[in-house]
N, CA, C and O atoms as a printed pandas DataFrame, in Angstrom:
     atom_number atom_name residue_name chain_id  residue_number  x_coord  y_coord  z_coord
0              1         N          MET        A               1   -4.503   15.059  -32.179
1              2        CA          MET        A               1   -3.985   15.786  -31.032
2              3         C          MET        A               1   -2.495   15.475  -30.903
3              4         O          MET        A               1   -2.094   14.312  -30.894
4              5         N          SER        A               2   -1.713   16.485  -30.809
5              6        CA          SER        A               2   -0.276   16.280  -30.662
6              7         C          SER        A               2    0.063   15.952  -29.214
7              8         O          SER        A               2   -0.715   16.216  -28.297
8              9         N          VAL        A               3    1.225   15.380  -29.037
9             10        CA          VAL        A               3    1.679   15.005  -27.692
10            11         C          VAL        A               3    1.724   16.225  -26.784
11            12         O          VAL        A               3    1.387   16.136  -25.603
12            13         N          GLU        A               4    2.138   17.363  -27.329
13            14        CA          GLU        A               4    2.248   18.582  -26.515
14            15         C          GLU        A               4    0.893   19.048  -25.988
15            16         O          GLU        A               4    0.816   19.665  -24.926
16            17         N          ASN        A               5   -0.181   18.752  -26.737
17            18        CA          ASN        A               5   -1.518   19.221  -26.345
18            19         C          ASN        A               5   -2.289   18.218  -25.496
19            20         O          ASN        A               5   -3.392   18.509  -25.034
20            21         N          MET        A               6   -1.714   17.045  -25.294
21            22        CA          MET        A               6   -2.422   16.031  -24.499
22            23         C          MET        A               6   -2.455   16.453  -23.038
23            24         O          MET        A               6   -1.489   17.021  -22.529
24            25         N          PRO        A               7   -3.576   16.172  -22.361
25            26        CA          PRO        A               7   -3.630   16.511  -20.933
26            27         C          PRO        A               7   -2.571   15.737  -20.165
27            28         O          PRO        A               7   -2.331   14.558  -20.429
28            29         N          LYS        A               8   -1.959   16.393  -19.239
29            30        CA          LYS        A               8   -0.917   15.756  -18.438
30            31         C          LYS        A               8   -1.559   15.128  -17.206
31            32         O          LYS        A               8   -2.392   15.739  -16.536
32            33         N          LYS        A               9   -1.157   13.915  -16.933
33            34        CA          LYS        A               9   -1.678   13.200  -15.770
34            35         C          LYS        A               9   -0.994   13.730  -14.517
35            36         O          LYS        A               9    0.233   13.763  -14.431
36            37         N          LYS        A              10   -1.804   14.142  -13.549
37            38        CA          LYS        A              10   -1.239   14.637  -12.292
38            39         C          LYS        A              10   -0.725   13.460  -11.469
39            40         O          LYS        A              10   -1.357   12.404  -11.434
40            41         N          PRO        A              11    0.416   13.637  -10.808
41            42        CA          PRO        A              11    0.912   12.542   -9.960
42            43         C          PRO        A              11   -0.035   12.307   -8.794
43            44         O          PRO        A              11   -0.604   13.244   -8.234
44            45         N          ARG        A              12   -0.190   11.046   -8.444
45            46        CA          ARG        A              12   -1.057   10.703   -7.317
46            47         C          ARG        A              12   -0.352   11.067   -6.025
47            48         O          ARG        A              12    0.790   10.667   -5.800
48            49         N          LEU        A              13   -1.026   11.821   -5.180
49            50        CA          LEU        A              13   -0.440   12.224   -3.903
50            51         C          LEU        A              13   -0.514   11.074   -2.913
51            52         O          LEU        A              13   -1.529   10.384   -2.825
52            53         N          ARG        A              14    0.540   10.877   -2.185
53            54        CA          ARG        A              14    0.584    9.842   -1.146
54            55         C          ARG        A              14    0.237   10.472    0.194
55            56         O          ARG        A              14    0.639   11.594    0.507
56            57         N          ARG        A              15   -0.509    9.724    0.961
57            58        CA          ARG        A              15   -0.853   10.177    2.304
58            59         C          ARG        A              15    0.357    9.989    3.204
59            60         O          ARG        A              15    1.032    8.962    3.137
60            61         N          GLN        A              16    0.624   10.949    4.019
61            62        CA          GLN        A              16    1.689   10.819    5.013
62            63         C          GLN        A              16    1.077   10.239    6.284
63            64         O          GLN        A              16    0.038   10.710    6.746
64            65         N          PHE        A              17    1.706    9.240    6.839
65            66        CA          PHE        A              17    1.176    8.603    8.044
66            67         C          PHE        A              17    1.532    9.440    9.268
67            68         O          PHE        A              17    2.701    9.746    9.504
68            69         N          THR        A              18    0.511    9.808   10.045
69            70        CA          THR        A              18    0.750   10.553   11.278
70            71         C          THR        A              18    1.229    9.589   12.357
71            72         O          THR        A              18    1.061    8.376   12.235
72            73         N          LEU        A              19    1.819   10.132   13.404
73            74        CA          LEU        A              19    2.264    9.284   14.511
74            75         C          LEU        A              19    1.092    8.556   15.149
75            76         O          LEU        A              19    1.222    7.394   15.536
76            77         N          ASP        A              20   -0.062    9.230   15.266
77            78        CA          ASP        A              20   -1.249    8.585   15.844
78            79         C          ASP        A              20   -1.694    7.398   14.995
79            80         O          ASP        A              20   -2.026    6.336   15.522
80            81         N          PHE        A              21   -1.700    7.590   13.669
81            82        CA          PHE        A              21   -2.103    6.509   12.773
82            83         C          PHE        A              21   -1.148    5.325   12.905
83            84         O          PHE        A              21   -1.586    4.178   12.989
84            85         N          LYS        A              22    0.150    5.601   12.923
85            86        CA          LYS        A              22    1.135    4.533   13.076
86            87         C          LYS        A              22    0.935    3.787   14.385
87            88         O          LYS        A              22    1.035    2.560   14.428
88            89         N          ALA        A              23    0.654    4.525   15.452
89            90        CA          ALA        A              23    0.428    3.895   16.759
90            91         C          ALA        A              23   -0.820    3.017   16.727
91            92         O          ALA        A              23   -0.826    1.931   17.306
92            93         N          GLU        A              24   -1.869    3.475   16.058
93            94        CA          GLU        A              24   -3.093    2.677   15.949
94            95         C          GLU        A              24   -2.842    1.388   15.177
95            96         O          GLU        A              24   -3.308    0.321   15.577
96            97         N          ILE        A              25   -2.109    1.484   14.075
97            98        CA          ILE        A              25   -1.798    0.289   13.281
98            99         C          ILE        A              25   -0.958   -0.683   14.106
99           100         O          ILE        A              25   -1.218   -1.886   14.092
100          101         N          ALA        A              26    0.037   -0.184   14.818
101          102        CA          ALA        A              26    0.889   -1.041   15.650
102          103         C          ALA        A              26    0.058   -1.741   16.724
103          104         O          ALA        A              26    0.232   -2.937   16.958
104          105         N          ALA        A              27   -0.839   -1.009   17.376
105          106        CA          ALA        A              27   -1.683   -1.600   18.422
106          107         C          ALA        A              27   -2.614   -2.661   17.836
107          108         O          ALA        A              27   -2.808   -3.718   18.436
108          109         N          LEU        A              28   -3.185   -2.384   16.676
109          110        CA          LEU        A              28   -4.066   -3.350   16.020
110          111         C          LEU        A              28   -3.298   -4.626   15.667
111          112         O          LEU        A              28   -3.802   -5.731   15.870
112          113         N          CYS        A              29   -2.093   -4.476   15.146
113          114        CA          CYS        A              29   -1.281   -5.646   14.810
114          115         C          CYS        A              29   -0.950   -6.474   16.046
115          116         O          CYS        A              29   -0.971   -7.704   15.993
116          117         N          ARG        A              30   -0.649   -5.815   17.149
117          118        CA          ARG        A              30   -0.353   -6.555   18.393
118          119         C          ARG        A              30   -1.587   -7.321   18.862
119          120         O          ARG        A              30   -1.482   -8.479   19.264
120          121         N          ARG        A              31   -2.770   -6.673   18.814
121          122        CA          ARG        A              31   -4.003   -7.362   19.237
122          123         C          ARG        A              31   -4.307   -8.538   18.325
123          124         O          ARG        A              31   -4.633   -9.625   18.801
124          125         N          LEU        A              32   -4.202   -8.329   17.011
125          126        CA          LEU        A              32   -4.483   -9.418   16.071
126          127         C          LEU        A              32   -3.450  -10.524   16.177
127          128         O          LEU        A              32   -3.784  -11.705   16.083
128          129         N          GLY        A              33   -2.203  -10.145   16.372
129          130        CA          GLY        A              33   -1.117  -11.121   16.445
130          131         C          GLY        A              33   -1.296  -12.143   17.547
131          132         O          GLY        A              33   -0.823  -13.274   17.434
132          133         N          SER        A              34   -1.977  -11.753   18.612
133          134        CA          SER        A              34   -2.195  -12.708   19.704
134          135         C          SER        A              34   -3.417  -13.591   19.449
135          136         O          SER        A              34   -3.646  -14.549   20.188
136          137         N          ALA        A              35   -4.203  -13.282   18.414
137          138        CA          ALA        A              35   -5.431  -14.033   18.160
138          139         C          ALA        A              35   -5.405  -14.843   16.862
139          140         O          ALA        A              35   -6.221  -15.749   16.690
140          141         N          VAL        A              36   -4.489  -14.536   15.952
141          142        CA          VAL        A              36   -4.462  -15.225   14.657
142          143         C          VAL        A              36   -3.042  -15.688   14.342
143          144         O          VAL        A              36   -2.068  -15.204   14.919
144          145         N          ASP        A              37   -2.951  -16.643   13.405
145          146        CA          ASP        A              37   -1.639  -17.166   13.007
146          147         C          ASP        A              37   -0.930  -16.244   12.018
147          148         O          ASP        A              37    0.292  -16.103   12.074
148          149         N          HIS        A              38   -1.684  -15.615   11.111
149          150        CA          HIS        A              38   -1.097  -14.791   10.060
150          151         C          HIS        A              38   -1.928  -13.526    9.840
151          152         O          HIS        A              38   -3.153  -13.547    9.964
152          153         N          ILE        A              39   -1.268  -12.462    9.523
153          154        CA          ILE        A              39   -1.921  -11.226    9.102
154          155         C          ILE        A              39   -1.366  -10.924    7.716
155          156         O          ILE        A              39   -0.153  -10.801    7.546
156          157         N          GLY        A              40   -2.238  -10.803    6.732
157          158        CA          GLY        A              40   -1.797  -10.549    5.367
158          159         C          GLY        A              40   -2.128   -9.133    4.931
159          160         O          GLY        A              40   -3.188   -8.600    5.259
160          161         N          LEU        A              41   -1.225   -8.541    4.200
161          162        CA          LEU        A              41   -1.426   -7.194    3.660
162          163         C          LEU        A              41   -1.145   -7.212    2.170
163          164         O          LEU        A              41   -0.253   -7.924    1.709
164          165         N          HIS        A              42   -1.900   -6.435    1.423
165          166        CA          HIS        A              42   -1.617   -6.202    0.008
166          167         C          HIS        A              42   -1.240   -4.741   -0.113
167          168         O          HIS        A              42   -2.062   -3.861    0.141
168          169         N          VAL        A              43   -0.006   -4.478   -0.498
169          170        CA          VAL        A              43    0.508   -3.112   -0.597
170          171         C          VAL        A              43    1.098   -2.931   -1.985
171          172         O          VAL        A              43    1.867   -3.768   -2.457
172          173         N          ARG        A              44    0.733   -1.831   -2.636
173          174        CA          ARG        A              44    1.303   -1.554   -3.958
174          175         C          ARG        A              44    2.821   -1.466   -3.856
175          176         O          ARG        A              44    3.356   -0.905   -2.900
176          177         N          ALA        A              45    3.503   -2.021   -4.842
177          178        CA          ALA        A              45    4.968   -2.063   -4.830
178          179         C          ALA        A              45    5.584   -0.676   -4.835
179          180         O          ALA        A              45    6.713   -0.504   -4.373
180          181         N          ASP        A              46    4.862    0.326   -5.351
181          182        CA          ASP        A              46    5.419    1.685   -5.400
182          183         C          ASP        A              46    5.065    2.509   -4.164
183          184         O          ASP        A              46    5.354    3.705   -4.119
184          185         N          ASN        A              47    4.447    1.890   -3.165
185          186        CA          ASN        A              47    4.060    2.601   -1.949
186          187         C          ASN        A              47    5.131    2.377   -0.869
187          188         O          ASN        A              47    4.919    1.655    0.106
188          189         N          ALA        A              48    6.277    3.017   -1.078
189          190        CA          ALA        A              48    7.430    2.817   -0.187
190          191         C          ALA        A              48    7.128    3.226    1.248
191          192         O          ALA        A              48    7.652    2.618    2.181
192          193         N          THR        A              49    6.295    4.242    1.441
193          194        CA          THR        A              49    5.966    4.692    2.797
194          195         C          THR        A              49    5.263    3.591    3.577
195          196         O          THR        A              49    5.636    3.295    4.712
196          197         N          ALA        A              50    4.254    2.990    2.975
197          198        CA          ALA        A              50    3.514    1.914    3.652
198          199         C          ALA        A              50    4.396    0.691    3.848
199          200         O          ALA        A              50    4.367    0.071    4.911
200          201         N          ILE        A              51    5.176    0.338    2.840
201          202        CA          ILE        A              51    6.060   -0.826    2.954
202          203         C          ILE        A              51    7.033   -0.630    4.116
203          204         O          ILE        A              51    7.254   -1.548    4.906
204          205         N          GLY        A              52    7.608    0.556    4.215
205          206        CA          GLY        A              52    8.531    0.836    5.319
206          207         C          GLY        A              52    7.853    0.731    6.673
207          208         O          GLY        A              52    8.418    0.172    7.614
208          209         N          LEU        A              53    6.639    1.270    6.775
209          210        CA          LEU        A              53    5.893    1.202    8.034
210          211         C          LEU        A              53    5.638   -0.243    8.424
211          212         O          LEU        A              53    5.902   -0.633    9.561
212          213         N          TYR        A              54    5.127   -1.043    7.491
213          214        CA          TYR        A              54    4.793   -2.433    7.815
214          215         C          TYR        A              54    6.044   -3.242    8.143
215          216         O          TYR        A              54    6.000   -4.111    9.014
216          217         N          ARG        A              55    7.140   -2.979    7.473
217          218        CA          ARG        A              55    8.382   -3.687    7.814
218          219         C          ARG        A              55    8.852   -3.327    9.215
219          220         O          ARG        A              55    9.322   -4.190    9.957
220          221         N          ARG        A              56    8.726   -2.047    9.583
221          222        CA          ARG        A              56    9.107   -1.643   10.950
222          223         C          ARG        A              56    8.209   -2.300   11.989
223          224         O          ARG        A              56    8.620   -2.489   13.134
224          225         N          LEU        A              57    6.975   -2.651   11.597
225          226        CA          LEU        A              57    6.061   -3.331   12.520
226          227         C          LEU        A              57    6.308   -4.837   12.571
227          228         O          LEU        A              57    5.640   -5.554   13.316
228          229         N          GLY        A              58    7.272   -5.314   11.778
229          230        CA          GLY        A              58    7.627   -6.732   11.828
230          231         C          GLY        A              58    7.100   -7.565   10.674
231          232         O          GLY        A              58    7.340   -8.772   10.642
232          233         N          PHE        A              59    6.392   -6.967    9.725
233          234        CA          PHE        A              59    5.912   -7.724    8.574
234          235         C          PHE        A              59    7.074   -8.026    7.641
235          236         O          PHE        A              59    8.028   -7.254    7.553
236          237         N          THR        A              60    6.989   -9.149    6.947
237          238        CA          THR        A              60    8.009   -9.520    5.966
238          239         C          THR        A              60    7.331   -9.786    4.628
239          240         O          THR        A              60    6.142  -10.099    4.568
240          241         N          ASP        A              61    8.111   -9.656    3.558
241          242        CA          ASP        A              61    7.599   -9.938    2.219
242          243         C          ASP        A              61    7.477  -11.443    2.043
243          244         O          ASP        A              61    8.408  -12.187    2.351
244          245         N          ILE        A              62    6.338  -11.886    1.552
245          246        CA          ILE        A              62    6.121  -13.300    1.283
246          247         C          ILE        A              62    6.145  -13.542   -0.227
247          248         O          ILE        A              62    6.807  -14.464   -0.702
248          249         N          THR        A              63    5.428  -12.720   -0.967
249          250        CA          THR        A              63    5.373  -12.864   -2.420
250          251         C          THR        A              63    4.998  -11.534   -3.056
251          252         O          THR        A              63    4.477  -10.639   -2.391
252          253         N          ASP        A              64    5.265  -11.417   -4.327
253          254        CA          ASP        A              64    4.839  -10.246   -5.086
254          255         C          ASP        A              64    3.492  -10.545   -5.726
255          256         O          ASP        A              64    3.156  -11.705   -5.961
256          257         N          PHE        A              65    2.734   -9.517   -6.004
257          258        CA          PHE        A              65    1.507   -9.696   -6.763
258          259         C          PHE        A              65    1.451   -8.637   -7.841
259          260         O          PHE        A              65    2.051   -7.568   -7.722
260          261         N          THR        A              66    0.724   -8.953   -8.889
261          262        CA          THR        A              66    0.605   -8.051  -10.025
262          263         C          THR        A              66   -0.785   -7.452  -10.046
263          264         O          THR        A              66   -1.782   -8.164   -9.923
264          265         N          GLU        A              67   -0.846   -6.154  -10.200
265          266        CA          GLU        A              67   -2.129   -5.476  -10.307
266          267         C          GLU        A              67   -2.422   -5.266  -11.778
267          268         O          GLU        A              67   -1.590   -4.717  -12.501
268          269         N          ALA        A              68   -3.586   -5.691  -12.233
269          270        CA          ALA        A              68   -3.938   -5.581  -13.648
270          271         C          ALA        A              68   -5.288   -4.892  -13.808
271          272         O          ALA        A              68   -6.179   -5.043  -12.972
272          273         N          THR        A              69   -5.423   -4.153  -14.868
273          274        CA          THR        A              69   -6.686   -3.514  -15.214
274          275         C          THR        A              69   -7.148   -4.084  -16.546
275          276         O          THR        A              69   -6.369   -4.175  -17.495
276          277         N          HIS        A              70   -8.402   -4.462  -16.609
277          278        CA          HIS        A              70   -8.950   -5.050  -17.831
278          279         C          HIS        A              70  -10.113   -4.188  -18.317
279          280         O          HIS        A              70  -10.925   -3.716  -17.521
280          281         N          ALA        A              71  -10.181   -3.996  -19.606
281          282        CA          ALA        A              71  -11.281   -3.240  -20.203
282          283         C          ALA        A              71  -12.174   -4.210  -20.968
283          284         O          ALA        A              71  -11.700   -5.179  -21.561
284          285         N          ALA        A              72  -13.471   -3.931  -20.944
285          286        CA          ALA        A              72  -14.423   -4.768  -21.675
286          287         C          ALA        A              72  -14.261   -4.522  -23.181
287          288         O          ALA        A              72  -13.946   -3.413  -23.612
288          289         N          LEU        A              73  -14.478   -5.555  -23.950
289          290        CA          LEU        A              73  -14.423   -5.401  -25.398
290          291         C          LEU        A              73  -15.685   -4.685  -25.874
291          292         O          LEU        A              73  -16.780   -4.944  -25.376
292          293         N          ALA        A              74  -15.526   -3.800  -26.824
293          294        CA          ALA        A              74  -16.681   -3.051  -27.338
294          295         C          ALA        A              74  -17.420   -3.834  -28.384
295          296         O          ALA        A              74  -18.417   -3.355  -28.924
């Protein structure tokens, strides 16, 4: 199969956060913040929309993580 005939991978669509969703997340963070010492999130590095939202809510970057996919040996 030539490169030209290979199926093209469709880009993954990102969900747009509605104002209601953002308000719900902010309210949840405020409720949790008064009951726990830390709230941890795992967000893909290429998900700029979510990263921006969480930073606006006061979250800060602590560390990077690597996402890996492993296949079983045949």
